[in-house]
DONU-416091 format. One line per 10 residues: number of its first residue (from 0); their letters; for each residue x, y, z of C-alpha. Coordinates in nm, 4 decimals, padded with zeros to 6 digits. Each point is the difference from the previous one (the first is absolute). Layout:
<rs>
NUM) A) X/Y/Z  ...
</rs>
This chain:
<rs>
0) XXXXXXXXXX) 08.0172/09.4512/20.4642  00.0305/00.0300/-00.3919  -00.2150/00.2823/-00.1797  -00.0920/00.0378/-00.3354  -00.1752/00.2815/-00.2749  -00.3486/-00.0434/-00.0759  -00.1794/00.2097/-00.2272  -00.3147/00.1640/00.0515  -00.2874/-00.1685/-00.2306  -00.1629/00.3699/-00.0615
10) XXXXXXXXXX) 00.2810/00.2266/-00.0652  00.2790/-00.2262/-00.0528  00.2292/00.1672/00.2419  00.2237/-00.2313/00.2242  00.0004/-00.0342/00.3768  00.2474/-00.1942/00.2490  -00.1220/-00.2629/00.2148  00.0868/-00.3049/00.1795  -00.0125/-00.3359/-00.1625  -00.1002/-00.1695/00.3413
20) XXXXXXXXXX) -00.3175/00.1574/00.1967  00.0367/-00.0223/00.4092  -00.2455/00.1472/00.2044  00.1776/00.3260/00.0047  00.0504/00.0237/-00.3814  -00.2171/00.2253/-00.1974  -00.2153/-00.2048/-00.2038  -00.1432/00.2922/-00.2483  00.1420/00.2625/-00.1453  -00.1956/00.3524/-00.0690
30) XXXXXXXXXX) 00.1226/00.1136/-00.3479  00.0205/00.3805/-00.0650  -00.2916/-00.0730/-00.2651  -00.2270/-00.0738/00.2542  00.0175/-00.4094/-00.0757  00.0387/-00.2422/00.3064  00.2553/-00.2855/-00.0584  -00.0570/-00.3137/00.1598  00.3683/-00.1725/00.0427  -00.1167/-00.3606/-00.0121
40) XXXXXXXXXX) -00.2232/00.0299/-00.2917  00.1161/00.3102/-00.2303  00.3577/-00.1759/-00.0389  -00.1208/-00.2316/-00.2377  00.0114/00.2176/-00.3093  -00.0234/-00.0851/-00.3807  00.2915/00.1156/-00.2218  00.0841/-00.0191/-00.3813  00.2861/-00.2145/-00.0585  00.2787/00.2162/-00.1559
50) XXXXXXXXXX) 00.1708/-00.3043/-00.2264  -00.3502/-00.1901/-00.1261  -00.2392/00.2604/00.0785  -00.2230/-00.2468/00.1614  -00.2153/00.1886/00.3013  00.1389/-00.1977/00.3038  -00.1484/-00.0065/00.3650  00.2862/00.0052/00.2622  00.1078/00.0813/00.3386  00.1505/00.3366/00.0702
60) XXXXXXXXXX) 00.1790/-00.0962/00.2804  00.2397/-00.1918/-00.1873  00.1202/00.2932/-00.1931  00.2773/-00.1017/-00.2414  -00.0620/-00.3967/00.0522  -00.3480/00.0329/-00.1533  -00.0170/-00.2245/-00.3175  -00.2112/-00.0019/-00.2801  -00.1324/-00.3711/-00.0246  -00.0247/00.0292/-00.3737
70) XXXXXXXXXX) 00.3504/00.1029/-00.1252  00.1473/-00.0591/00.3445  00.1804/00.3378/-00.0140  00.0110/00.2725/00.2759  -00.3049/00.2288/00.0123  00.1453/00.2787/00.1637  00.3206/-00.0062/-00.2389  -00.1558/00.2325/-00.2439  -00.2944/00.2125/-00.0913  -00.2406/-00.0589/-00.2756
80) XXXXXXXXXX) 00.1755/00.2306/-00.2607  00.2590/-00.3086/-00.0815  -00.2434/-00.2501/-00.1045  -00.0286/-00.0933/-00.3384  -00.2554/-00.1876/-00.2004  00.0912/-00.2782/-00.2724  -00.1654/-00.3290/-00.1653  00.1434/-00.3341/00.1041  00.1004/-00.1469/-00.3649  -00.1051/-00.3403/00.0961
90) XXXXXXXXXX) -00.3375/00.0331/00.1453  -00.0714/00.3450/-00.1139  -00.1014/00.1165/00.3171  00.0523/00.3540/00.1383  00.2286/00.0096/00.2696  00.1914/00.2901/00.2107  00.3474/00.0338/00.1422  00.2676/00.2620/00.0927  00.1144/00.1698/-00.3006  00.3575/-00.0409/00.1148
100) XXXXXXXXXX) -00.0409/-00.4082/00.0636  00.1898/-00.2280/-00.2565  -00.2267/-00.3163/00.0425  -00.3390/-00.0589/00.0792  -00.1698/-00.3277/00.0670  -00.3330/-00.0353/-00.1492  -00.2385/-00.1373/00.2940  -00.2020/-00.2142/-00.2629  00.1948/-00.1570/-00.2128  00.3393/00.0387/00.1804
110) XXXXXXXXXX) 00.1651/00.1675/-00.3093  00.3574/00.2144/00.1146  -00.0640/00.3108/-00.2042  00.2468/00.2519/-00.1041  -00.1571/00.2918/00.1506  00.2402/00.2493/-00.2055  -00.0613/-00.1504/-00.3125  -00.3814/00.0007/00.0235  -00.0298/00.3470/00.1314  00.2163/00.0702/-00.2975
120) XXXXXXXXXX) -00.2546/-00.1902/-00.2507  -00.2996/00.2161/00.2013  00.1990/00.3355/-00.0851  00.0705/-00.0897/-00.3606  -00.3933/-00.0803/-00.0255  -00.0961/00.3008/00.1351  00.2447/00.1832/-00.2358  -00.0613/-00.2344/-00.3022  00.3258/-00.0074/-00.1313  00.3830/-00.0347/00.1302
130) XXXXXXXXXX) 00.3032/00.1770/-00.1307  00.2807/-00.1514/00.1171  00.0746/-00.4125/-00.0429  00.3099/-00.1763/00.1560  00.1017/-00.2707/00.1906  -00.0671/-00.0381/00.3762  00.1051/-00.3453/00.1273  00.3072/-00.1318/00.1321  00.2842/-00.2096/-00.1399  -00.2052/-00.3328/00.1065
140) XXXXXXXXXX) -00.2457/00.0763/-00.2677  00.0422/-00.1735/-00.3460  -00.3474/00.1566/-00.1072  -00.1616/00.2711/00.1463  -00.3579/00.1431/-00.1555  -00.0231/00.3926/00.0469  -00.3351/00.0292/00.1832  -00.1413/00.2608/-00.2019  -00.1835/-00.0972/-00.3294  -00.1017/00.3559/-00.1628
150) XXXXXXXXXX) 00.2415/00.2497/-00.1497  00.0494/00.3120/-00.2145  00.1325/00.0066/-00.3209  00.3340/00.2202/00.0802  00.0531/-00.1886/00.3536  00.3058/-00.0860/00.0943  00.1661/-00.3258/-00.0059  00.3056/-00.0766/00.2270  00.2223/-00.3048/-00.0816  00.2951/-00.0746/00.2845
160) XXXXXXXXXX) 00.3017/-00.1910/-00.1158  -00.0406/-00.3657/-00.0037  -00.3408/00.0524/-00.0563  -00.2373/-00.0058/-00.3082  -00.4019/00.0615/00.0091  -00.2345/-00.1909/-00.2044  -00.3414/00.1770/-00.1034  -00.3276/-00.2033/-00.0236  -00.3672/00.0968/-00.1691  -00.2357/-00.2307/00.0055
170) XXXXXXXXXX) 00.2010/-00.2906/00.1051  00.2752/00.0505/-00.2964  00.3326/00.1134/00.0569  00.1401/00.3255/-00.1697  00.2746/00.1798/00.0087  00.2977/-00.0849/00.2014  00.2047/00.2612/00.1611  00.3695/-00.0702/00.0961  00.1754/00.2850/00.2508  -00.0775/00.3504/-00.0224
180) XXXXXXXXXX) -00.2630/00.2611/-00.0114  -00.3134/-00.0165/-00.2436  -00.2643/00.2630/-00.0565  -00.3028/-00.2076/-00.1342  -00.1093/00.1279/-00.3218  -00.1510/-00.1755/-00.3123  00.2580/00.1166/-00.2067  00.2400/-00.1823/00.2289  -00.1586/-00.3226/00.0501  -00.1104/-00.1479/-00.3276
190) XXXXXXXXXX) -00.1514/-00.3251/00.1204  -00.2006/00.2277/00.2660  -00.1290/00.2424/-00.2812  -00.1176/-00.2992/-00.1707  -00.2588/-00.0786/00.2786  -00.1003/00.3415/00.1160  -00.1622/00.2056/-00.2910  00.0227/00.3521/00.1146  -00.1438/00.3229/-00.1735  00.2288/00.2240/-00.1791
200) XXXXXXXXXX) 00.1317/00.3151/00.2336  -00.1170/-00.1507/00.3438  00.0883/-00.1405/00.2990  -00.1508/-00.2702/00.1969  00.0776/-00.2938/00.2344  00.0259/-00.3838/-00.0430  -00.0114/-00.3212/00.2173  00.2925/-00.1980/00.0073  00.1644/-00.2513/00.1994  00.3762/00.0543/00.1210
210) XXXXXXXXXX) 00.2406/-00.3082/00.0951  00.3581/00.1249/00.1136  00.2288/-00.2911/-00.0307  00.3310/-00.0256/00.2180  00.2602/-00.1123/-00.2433  00.2727/-00.0118/00.2856  00.1262/-00.3404/00.1531  -00.1630/-00.1268/00.2923  00.2425/-00.1158/00.2451  -00.0023/-00.2692/00.2447
220) XXXXXXXXXX) -00.2880/-00.1944/-00.0473  00.0307/-00.2997/00.2213  -00.0654/-00.3824/-00.0947  -00.0456/-00.3259/00.1408  -00.1055/-00.3379/-00.0175  -00.2896/-00.0693/00.1805  00.0487/-00.3936/00.0368  00.2978/-00.2336/-00.0603  00.1747/-00.0616/-00.3513  00.0123/-00.3763/-00.0824
230) XXXXXXXXXX) 00.3016/-00.0650/-00.2197  00.2254/-00.3195/-00.0770  00.3736/00.0961/00.0897  00.1868/-00.1341/-00.3333  00.3438/00.0143/00.2039  -00.1344/-00.2196/00.2898  -00.2883/-00.1847/-00.1235  -00.2481/00.0862/00.2692  -00.3289/00.1820/-00.0152  00.0377/00.3007/00.2252
240) XXXXXXXXXX) -00.2169/00.3073/00.0772  00.0904/00.3595/00.0133  -00.1176/00.3554/00.0647  00.1258/00.2954/-00.1751  -00.0574/00.3831/00.0217  00.1142/00.3279/-00.1129  -00.0723/00.3377/-00.1676  -00.0755/00.1269/-00.3427  -00.0256/00.3619/-00.1703  -00.3019/00.0742/-00.2830
250) XXXXXXXXXX) -00.0462/00.2703/-00.2251  -00.2526/00.1021/-00.2931  00.1085/-00.0552/-00.3398  -00.3507/00.0141/-00.1555  -00.2483/00.2576/00.1388  -00.2839/-00.0291/-00.2411  00.0288/-00.3977/00.0510  00.0290/00.0132/00.3662  -00.3371/00.2377/00.0148  -00.1912/-00.1877/-00.2596
260) XXXXXXXXXX) 00.0667/-00.3815/00.1487  00.0377/00.0773/00.3397  -00.0973/00.2946/00.1856  -00.3594/00.0389/-00.1913  -00.2337/00.2284/00.1368  00.1677/-00.0361/00.3193  00.1507/00.3661/00.1589  00.3674/-00.1594/00.0439  00.3014/-00.2444/00.0340  00.1913/-00.0256/00.3061
270) XXXXXXXXXX) 00.2826/-00.2443/00.1081  -00.2161/-00.1164/00.3073  -00.3536/-00.0265/00.0745  -00.1085/00.3178/00.2612  -00.3694/-00.0960/00.0335  -00.1698/00.1945/-00.2577  -00.1893/-00.1856/-00.1850  00.0321/00.1394/-00.3514  00.3754/00.0015/00.0026  00.1945/-00.2848/-00.1678
280) XXXXXXXXXX) 00.2781/-00.1482/00.2397  00.3098/-00.1005/-00.2152  00.0847/-00.2864/00.2418  -00.3392/-00.1193/00.0413  -00.0259/-00.0492/-00.3590  00.3032/-00.1388/-00.1289  00.1189/-00.1983/00.3022  -00.1374/-00.3085/-00.1047  00.1850/00.0156/-00.3317  00.3278/00.0798/00.1827
290) XXXXXXXXXX) -00.0617/-00.2833/00.2343  -00.0861/-00.2686/-00.2843  00.3110/00.0879/-00.2070  00.2162/-00.0584/00.3112  -00.1058/-00.2630/00.0948  -00.0085/-00.1630/-00.3506  00.3075/00.1815/-00.1394  00.2569/-00.0299/00.2949  -00.0045/-00.4079/00.0083  00.0619/00.0083/-00.4115
300) XXXXXXXXXX) 00.2844/00.2185/00.0235  00.1849/-00.2038/00.2631  -00.0712/-00.2929/-00.1604  00.1641/00.1677/-00.3654  00.2722/00.1318/00.1941  00.0957/-00.2978/00.2144  00.0200/00.2614/00.2520  00.0984/-00.1645/00.3801  -00.2610/00.0653/00.2787  00.2798/00.0541/00.2409
310) XXXXXXXXXX) 00.1683/00.2564/-00.2286  -00.2993/00.1581/-00.1106  00.1040/00.3394/00.1511  00.2487/00.0501/-00.2253  -00.2389/-00.0426/-00.2957  -00.2865/00.2861/00.1198  00.0486/00.2266/-00.3206  -00.0121/-00.3011/-00.2286  -00.3509/-00.0944/00.1590  -00.0959/00.3902/00.0403
320) XXXXXXXXXX) 00.0382/00.0483/-00.3629  -00.1815/-00.2930/-00.1129  -00.2999/00.0618/00.2081  00.0339/00.3585/-00.1671  -00.0198/-00.0935/-00.3285  -00.3048/-00.2542/00.0441  -00.2106/00.2475/00.2118  00.0588/00.3023/-00.3067  -00.1657/-00.2112/-00.2051  -00.3349/00.0451/00.1902
330) XXXXXXXXXX) 00.0455/00.3397/00.0946  00.0812/00.1176/-00.3272  -00.3710/-00.0818/-00.0771  -00.0916/00.2752/00.1883  00.2342/00.2577/-00.0671  00.2407/-00.0680/00.3070  00.3543/-00.0922/00.0453  00.2175/-00.1536/00.2799  00.3647/00.1308/-00.0693  00.1569/-00.1692/00.3012
340) XXXXXXXXXX) -00.1769/-00.2899/00.1999  00.2101/-00.1374/00.2730  00.0276/-00.3437/00.2180  00.1445/00.1527/00.3218  -00.0794/-00.3188/00.2141  -00.0257/-00.3873/-00.0643  -00.1324/-00.1582/00.3192  00.1879/-00.3586/-00.0187  -00.1972/-00.3099/00.1798  00.1090/-00.0905/00.3281
350) XXXXXXXXXX) -00.1020/-00.3585/00.0587  00.2420/-00.2662/00.0534  00.0491/-00.1392/-00.3345  00.1232/00.3303/-00.0800  00.2307/00.0162/00.2822  00.1456/-00.3378/-00.0852  00.0405/00.1194/-00.3721  00.1887/00.3229/00.1344  00.2219/-00.2219/00.2236  00.1053/-00.2471/-00.3304
360) XXXXXXXXXX) 00.0668/00.2920/-00.2123  00.2455/00.1510/00.3311  00.1600/-00.3371/00.0143  00.0672/-00.0134/-00.3934  00.1488/00.3374/00.0264  00.2202/-00.0967/00.2839  00.1284/-00.3275/-00.2207  00.0559/00.2154/-00.2728  00.2337/00.2259/00.1880  00.1662/-00.2758/00.1588
370) XXXXXXXXXX) 00.0748/-00.1461/-00.3591  00.1205/00.3329/-00.1220  00.1970/00.0113/00.2832  00.1463/-00.3482/-00.0421  00.0821/00.1104/-00.3888  00.2046/00.2762/00.1160  00.1777/-00.1669/00.2862  00.0966/-00.2868/-00.2956  00.1219/00.2683/-00.2433  00.2095/00.1597/00.2666
380) XXXXXXXXXX) 00.1205/-00.3134/00.0831  00.0862/-00.1074/-00.3775  00.1169/00.3605/-00.0193  00.2728/-00.0891/00.2765  00.1080/-00.3138/-00.1624  00.0711/00.1696/-00.3307  00.2201/00.2657/00.1880  00.1765/-00.2886/00.1776  00.0794/-00.1686/-00.3340  00.1050/00.3048/-00.1724
390) XXXXXXXXXX) 00.2480/00.0546/00.3186  00.0972/-00.3323/-00.0458  00.0823/00.0324/-00.3884  00.1288/00.3202/00.0869  00.2261/-00.1863/00.2449  00.1244/-00.2677/-00.2227  00.1071/00.2319/-00.2823  00.1854/00.2182/00.2516  00.1671/-00.3121/00.1141  00.0907/-00.0869/-00.3416
400) XXXXXXXXXX) 00.1111/00.3232/-00.0794  00.2692/-00.0525/00.3040  00.0894/-00.3605/-00.0906  00.0598/00.1212/-00.3804  00.2094/00.2954/00.1526  00.2304/-00.2318/00.2252  00.0351/-00.2230/-00.2927  00.1353/00.2973/-00.2206  00.2056/00.0815/00.2846  00.1592/-00.3330/00.0169
410) XXXXXXXXXX) 00.0552/-00.0647/-00.3472  00.1930/00.3552/-00.0430  00.1916/-00.1010/00.3120  00.1131/-00.3175/-00.1477  00.0443/00.1387/-00.3263  00.2686/00.2661/00.1854  00.1332/-00.2888/00.1685  00.0562/-00.1849/-00.3152  00.1120/00.3043/-00.1662  00.2716/00.0155/00.2690
420) XXXXXXXXXX) 00.0840/-00.3283/00.0020  00.0736/00.0167/-00.3390  00.2115/00.3114/00.0175  00.1971/-00.2051/00.2256  00.0611/-00.2582/-00.2036  00.1154/00.2045/-00.2784  00.2464/00.1831/00.2426  00.1841/-00.3316/00.1178  00.0027/-00.1342/-00.3651  -00.2155/-00.2585/-00.0318
430) XXXXXXXXXX) -00.3428/-00.0789/-00.1434  -00.2920/-00.1085/00.0921  -00.0331/-00.3729/-00.2228  00.3711/-00.0094/00.1695  -00.1796/00.0383/00.3437  -00.2749/-00.2432/-00.1026  00.2319/-00.2676/-00.0902  00.1985/00.0274/00.3086  -00.3348/-00.0328/00.2053  -00.1185/-00.2808/-00.2184
440) XXXXXXXXXX) 00.3377/-00.2065/00.0388  00.0495/00.0824/00.3918  -00.3704/-00.1813/-00.0086  00.0857/-00.2438/-00.1460  00.2743/-00.1318/00.2180  -00.1349/00.0748/00.3266  -00.2874/-00.2411/-00.1020  00.1731/-00.2562/-00.1865  -00.2531/-00.2925/00.1507  -00.3265/00.1831/-00.0509
450) XXXXXXXXXX) -00.2855/-00.1525/-00.2477  00.0710/00.0756/-00.3626  -00.3804/00.1164/-00.0001  00.0541/00.2651/00.2667  00.3330/00.1048/-00.1432  -00.1764/00.0882/-00.3706  -00.3229/00.1212/00.1761  00.2439/00.2909/00.2140  00.1860/00.0919/-00.3419  -00.3461/00.0124/-00.1854
460) XXXXXXXXXX) -00.1393/00.2507/00.2524  00.3375/00.1993/00.0101  -00.0287/00.0076/-00.3650  -00.3503/00.1550/00.0709  00.1058/00.1984/00.2123  00.3114/00.1486/-00.1816  -00.2994/00.0716/-00.3136  -00.1533/00.1990/00.2611  00.2631/00.2078/00.1068  00.1004/00.0697/-00.3430
470) XXXXXXXXXX) -00.3100/00.1562/-00.0321  00.0464/00.1974/00.3524  00.3429/00.1332/-00.0709  -00.0481/00.0690/-00.3625  00.3223/-00.2316/-00.0974  00.0763/-00.0378/-00.3857  -00.0920/-00.2917/-00.1995  00.3296/-00.0540/-00.1117  00.1467/-00.0659/00.4069  -00.2940/-00.1637/00.1102
480) XXXXXXXXXX) -00.0555/-00.2919/-00.3168  00.2294/-00.2390/00.0743  -00.1283/-00.0261/00.3840  -00.3114/-00.0119/-00.1247  00.0281/-00.2646/-00.2496  00.1656/-00.2058/00.2367  -00.3058/00.0357/00.2693  -00.2654/-00.0643/-00.2710  00.1810/-00.3381/-00.0683  00.0463/-00.0908/00.3623
490) XXXXXXXXXX) -00.3773/00.0973/00.0437  -00.1337/-00.2364/-00.3032  00.2166/-00.2745/00.1196  -00.1138/00.0750/00.3548  -00.3718/-00.0247/-00.1341  00.0511/-00.3281/-00.1785  00.1286/-00.1668/00.2930  -00.2864/00.1341/00.2258  -00.2725/-00.0908/-00.2526  -00.0918/00.3382/-00.1140
500) XXXXXXXXXX) -00.3324/00.0515/-00.2039  -00.0087/00.0769/-00.3870  -00.2133/00.3120/-00.1382  -00.2455/-00.0226/-00.2856  00.2711/00.3031/-00.1516  00.3081/-00.2638/-00.0459  00.1643/00.1111/00.3375  00.0657/-00.3525/00.1880  00.1608/-00.0388/00.3603  -00.2326/00.2576/00.1408
510) XXXXXXXXXX) 00.0097/-00.0344/00.3904  -00.1720/00.2994/00.0999  -00.3691/00.1199/00.0001  00.0433/00.1972/-00.3355  00.1905/-00.1021/-00.3311  00.3252/00.1913/-00.0315  -00.0872/00.0738/-00.3663  -00.3574/00.0761/-00.0166  -00.1018/00.0612/00.3304  -00.3247/-00.2678/00.0066
520) XXXXXXXXXX) -00.0497/-00.1334/00.3076  00.0607/-00.3787/00.0830  -00.2627/-00.2213/-00.0806  -00.2259/-00.1387/00.2446  00.0510/-00.4157/00.0119  -00.3601/-00.1507/-00.0548  -00.0106/-00.1847/00.3161  -00.3581/00.0030/00.0758  -00.0565/-00.3429/-00.2194  -00.2366/-00.3394/00.1135
530) XXXXXXXXXX) -00.0190/-00.3273/-00.1135  -00.3728/-00.1967/-00.0864  -00.0766/-00.3335/00.1319  00.0225/-00.1015/-00.3706  00.3693/00.0124/-00.0528  00.0136/00.3392/-00.1395  00.2515/00.2175/00.1913  00.1268/00.3593/00.0117  -00.3474/00.1453/-00.0924  -00.0213/00.3610/00.0775
540) XXXXXXXXXX) -00.3396/00.0940/-00.0987  -00.3313/-00.0491/00.1773  -00.0675/-00.3126/-00.1927  00.1782/-00.3366/-00.0996  00.1993/00.0341/-00.3339  -00.0862/-00.3834/-00.0547  -00.3470/-00.0884/00.1208  -00.1584/00.3403/00.0825  -00.0563/-00.0166/00.4091  -00.0033/00.3278/00.1826
550) XXXXXXXXXX) 00.3405/00.0778/00.2456  -00.0917/-00.1843/00.3370  -00.0598/00.3120/00.2431  00.2421/00.1050/00.2560  -00.0337/00.0743/00.3712  -00.0064/00.3274/00.0908  00.3053/00.0633/00.2233  00.0356/00.2447/00.2999  00.2143/00.1281/00.2008  00.0405/00.0099/00.3680
560) XXXXXXXXXX) 00.0544/00.2485/00.2451  00.3069/-00.2127/00.1833  00.1845/00.0733/-00.3514  -00.0711/-00.3409/-00.1708  -00.1372/00.0718/-00.3590  -00.1680/-00.2394/-00.2823  -00.2284/-00.1793/00.2186  -00.2811/-00.1753/-00.1757  -00.1653/-00.1743/00.2987  -00.2326/00.0990/00.2730
570) XXXXXXXXXX) 00.2983/00.0220/00.2968  00.3692/00.1267/-00.0323  00.2668/-00.1887/-00.0942  00.2655/00.1634/00.2395  -00.2416/00.0807/00.3123  -00.3318/-00.1749/-00.0630  -00.2347/00.3207/00.0005  -00.3138/-00.0204/-00.2066  -00.0313/00.1342/-00.3174  -00.1677/00.3257/00.0645
580) XXXXXXXXXX) -00.3805/00.0651/-00.1333  -00.0385/00.1864/-00.3284  -00.0915/00.3534/00.0718  -00.3566/00.1140/-00.1248  -00.0111/00.1923/-00.3504  -00.0022/00.3970/00.1068  -00.2586/00.2418/-00.1350  -00.0328/00.3665/-00.0390  -00.3019/00.2046/00.1022  -00.1526/00.3052/-00.1766
590) XXXXXXXXXX) 00.0820/00.2187/00.3047  00.3379/-00.0240/-00.0896  00.1252/-00.2812/00.2237  00.2221/-00.2568/-00.1353  00.1070/-00.3507/00.1424  -00.3158/-00.1053/00.1314  -00.0517/-00.3922/00.1074  -00.3157/-00.0039/00.1750  -00.3484/00.0002/-00.1230  -00.0267/00.3803/00.1099
600) XXXXXXXXXX) 00.2319/00.3030/-00.0566  00.2183/00.1039/00.3007  -00.0440/00.3245/-00.0839  -00.3263/00.1061/-00.0573  -00.2193/-00.3388/00.0639  -00.1406/-00.0641/-00.3757  -00.0562/-00.3984/-00.1005  00.2409/-00.1058/-00.2294  -00.1198/-00.0013/-00.3448  -00.0298/-00.3172/-00.2043
610) XXXXX) 00.0940/-00.0851/-00.3272  00.3217/00.1928/-00.1488  -00.0288/00.2598/00.2251  00.0874/-00.1820/00.2967  00.3799/00.0496/-00.1705
</rs>
């Protein structure tokens, strides 16, 4: 069973009693002052609300749970000494609230009132002037108006770093003060001195409005498009819709222009709307302009720079800078600037057309990679072929050097053998001419019935061999002249009998492929002559020398795998095999594949080009 304290309506003394009345519970309490308290009726009492000052009827049994129906504050949370009165700045009604409260909502116009600011105005109104002027706002405020407008000449103005203060008189901007501490005197305020004509040697007060401008950079303000941005993608030729969002930083660059053009008679400028009726919100004021610039400039930047939508994330700095420049052109009119503007997110469409577009780009990328791999593989194959060719050339050069070394060795060996034989003949007492004559005689005697042509040929060959041997053995000209002269005469006779050929230089009877005198090759006989039906024979050109008829075409001959050559018909003369069909002309592809014969490349599948490119 709960209890509560009830106050005597006569003397104010408190007594303890029960909340619920039963048959054994005391329904009345006799107070020391002689007043009889009826619990059921006297528990309902009146009290002045310590917050708003209104007289409220409440139930004492609720104790600390009793709430004022006007300000919704607890009635027993304080006493009447903490209540303060002030005027609503909107409807001008007189209100009361706890002097320690931060805000109070007017019950008539529902204006949220800064209690401390209104109490400060009241104190200044009672005192008449203020002696210290300083900024009392937070960092989210661009412009803050000092609530006091009456100051003494000689008052102290304190302007913090990254701030400036601007004084107004009768709606006109006066002096602008940077960071520092200033004493408001007419000597230090030349503009102010023109408006305040004070008698010499006297002190007085003046009425002025003081605005503090926060020059610091306001960071982290958010923006985002409220609807999709429609644009034409220059890379794909598609009409798509995008969304964008991000953040920006802003600061004041011209305080006088900002207050004159935007703040006006308001009490300040903040980042966002906080519900105050007389405070301008930056987001509310400039949001339409920012969104308009983003929606109009973003498609232009994408089109001008040919930005691929699928690669738009790597172009975010370019988009951000373009939008920042465009937006600052409008903010400059109000004394503001965005030093940084960031596009952090671009929302791409998610429909079927865009999905197919992304798949096409993926397939194209894979094809390009495959082509690059094929080119690398082809280049590697060509490099291997080049290395193999170099090895073959090196191997051939090595074999040639080995053969040359072997030939030089054989020549040295033959020379040594010939020198040994010559030394042997000198030791035996006969000469090389005598030995040669002896060998010729022996050969003639051993073949008395041989043909003259053959004998003469052997003698001629012997003379040539002797000539070569003379060069190898380095014998003297006097020892070899008789033998050489004899062999040359025999060779000329043999060539005459064998039907040799005459050289244009005058050498006659040449039997080899080259002239013995000048070394010119033997002329090729002109055997490709033809006879014309008109009777002209021995024609060698394409037309007849007599009548001018063209030379009859000769059937193209072909060779059979069986070995028969010179066939001109459709079947082989030896085995009867049919003539092979002509092979189609090969062509080279741009991918590097050579020798293609079909309509498509064997390597990459590209069609055969038409015209000269096919070869």
